[in-house]
N, C-alpha and C positions, 0 to 999 in steps of 0.2 A: 507866195507863202510857206516860209520857213514853217520848224519844228516845233519852235516857241511860241508862235501866235495859235495851230494847229492844239498842242496840248493845252494851252490857254483859253481857245473857244472850245474844248472837251469837259474840261473842270469849270465852266464859268456856263455855261448853256447847256451840258449833258447831265447834272444835280439839278438844273428847273425843271425840264422837261419831265425827269424823273420824277420828281416830285409832285410836277401838276399832276402825269398818271395815277402814283398812289396816292393821294388824295383825294380826288376826284371819279375814282375810276368807280366807287360805290354811287356818284350819285347822274351818273347817264348809262345809256343802252351799251350792253344789253344787262348790267344788274337789276335797272328802274326803265318801266316800258315809259315811262313820262321825262324827259331828261328835267333836271333841277335848274337848267340853265341853258345861254345858247350856243351853238358850238360857233358860229360864227365871230360873235363876241367877244368871248372868250378869247378865239387867239388874234382877233384883231387887238386888243386891249396886250395880248401879249407883245404883240409888234411894237406896238404906243410903246408900251414900258420898255423896252430894249432902244428905242433911239431914244429916250429919257435916258437913260441908263450910260448910255453912250455921251451926251449932252451934260448930265451930271458931275461924269468922271472926270472930263476933260478939266468939268472948272475947277473940279476940286482939286484939280492937281497945280493949280495957283496957288494955295494955299496949303499950310504946315498944320494938321490937324490933330498937331502933338498939343499946340496953343488951345488950351479949353472952351474960350472964346470961338474960334472957330468952327471947333468939334461939336459945340453947343448951337450954334446957327447952320450948319450945315444938317443938324439931325432934323431940328423943326422945318425947313427947306424943304428939305425933302419929304417931309411927311405933309408939307401946303400941300404941295403938286400933286401928290396925291387927294388930297382932301380936294383939290378946285375938278379935275376931271373925274371924281366918286361920286359929287356934288351934285353935277348938271342934272335938267330936268329928265334925260332920257334913261338916269341910275337911278336919281331920288328918289328914295318911299317904293323902292321893288327890292322885294325877299333877292332878287339869285345876283341881285348886286354884289351883296359877299363872295360869290365865286368866281367874280371880275375882277375884284381887288385885288382878291389871292396870286390871278393870272396878270394884274399889272406889277404885281410886288414882285411874281414871278421875273417878269420880262426885263423888270430894271436890277433885278438884282443880278441878270444871269451876264447882262452886262460889263457892270459893274464888278463883279465877280471876275469876269475875261480880262478885264484891266488891271485886277487886283494882281492877280497871278501872273499878268505877262509883264509887268512890273517887276513883282518877285522873281522872274525866272530870267531878265533881262540883267537883271544888277549882280548876276551872279553865275561865274565863267562854268564853274559845275559843281551845282548841287549837291551835297552830301541828304541822309537821309531825314535829318533837323529839318533842311532846307525844303525836301520835294514835301513832309509832312506841314509846312506852315504853308506853301503856297495852297495845298487840299486843303488845309481850314479853312483859311481865308477864300478860299471860290465855296465854300459850302457854307457861311458865315454869312456871307452877304446877299447870297439866295436865302437861307432860315430868315434873315431880318429883316428882307422886302418884301418878303412874301408873310409874313406874320403882318406887317405895319399895314399892309393892302388888305386884307381879311379883315384887320378890324376896325377901319379906317371903312371898308363896305358894307359892315355890320351896319357900324353907324349912322352912314347915310342911308339903306334900307329900312334900318329902323326910327328915324326920325332921331336917332340921338348921337347928333354928330359932336358934342365937346366934349362929353364923356369918352368913347371912343377911341379921338382922336389924341387927346389925352394920355389915354394910354400906348398909342402906338407913339407918340412925339417921348413919353416915358422910357418906352424901351427903349428906343433910337437913341436918346440921352445915356442912359447906363449903358451902351453898349460901344460910342463913343468912348466915355471918361474909361470905358476899362481897356478899350485899342490903346487907346494913350497912353497909358501905360507904359508900354514901350519903347513909345517915341520920344521917354521924355524919362526914360529910368535906364545908363547901361548896364545893368546888371542882367544878365540871361535866365535868374531865377526869377526875380522878380517879372522879366517882361512876360515868363511860360503863363506866373502867375494869371498877366492882366489878359492874357486871350486863353487860359484856359474857364476864366470867369466867363467871362464873354461870350464862350462857343457852348458853354451849358445854359447860360443867361436866351441864346437865341433856340435854340434845341429844347427848350421848355416851350418858349411862346408858341415855339411851331407845333410841339404836343398837344400842347390847348386847342390851339386855330382846329386840328384836326379830330380828336377827338371829341371835343366838346364845343367848342362856337361854329362851325358848320351844323353839327348832327342839330344843333339848337336852331339852327340858322331854317334847315327842311321840316323841322319841328312846328315851325308857325310857318310856314306855306303850307304844310298837311290841313293845321289847322284854319287857316283862310280858304284852302280849296275848298272843303268840307260845309266851312259858312256859306260861300259861294252857291254849293249846289241845295245848299238850304233853303 
């Protein structure tokens, strides 16, 4: 394993694990006496997501996502994969599925980030400061995008509102792909960075919404369900 592969792995998998810890630490031991999810399922879906991410990235590499049709199709395709898994009977209508959706998305995002960063590093013999910044941003974008979409689809499966949450995840991914298509279609460094910056702000915003609002709302639903069961 050469240094580029090790660095790409660190920039892809590292942020995913860090975000998992940061986001989920308030919902498991020792912060709460009774965790809101099963650690075994959480890490199993993280591993499943990593495998899916590799497969999707390899498949995606055969297409030019600068073409808007491919950008749109892959956005929908990748969210459909999450929907199929998270809408299985073992996850549907179960409040902890939001957390498993997040974990699945983090897994997918980590290996897709690894692929994107590795490709970027391989294309340049020696990266300047701007090149390093691009590689780091690409890694974080992939992780934030798929984690947010996974959490949204998981919440839809948990609440039995699949269509609405799937549409939100799909629109997020489509918007991201369209913004990232700008650097692929215009040979203008300033316009390219406008697309990259807007895409980054989009996924950061949605991830903060998941962290600050979506998951806390799911926990409130779980606590209400527990109170009803006791009554």
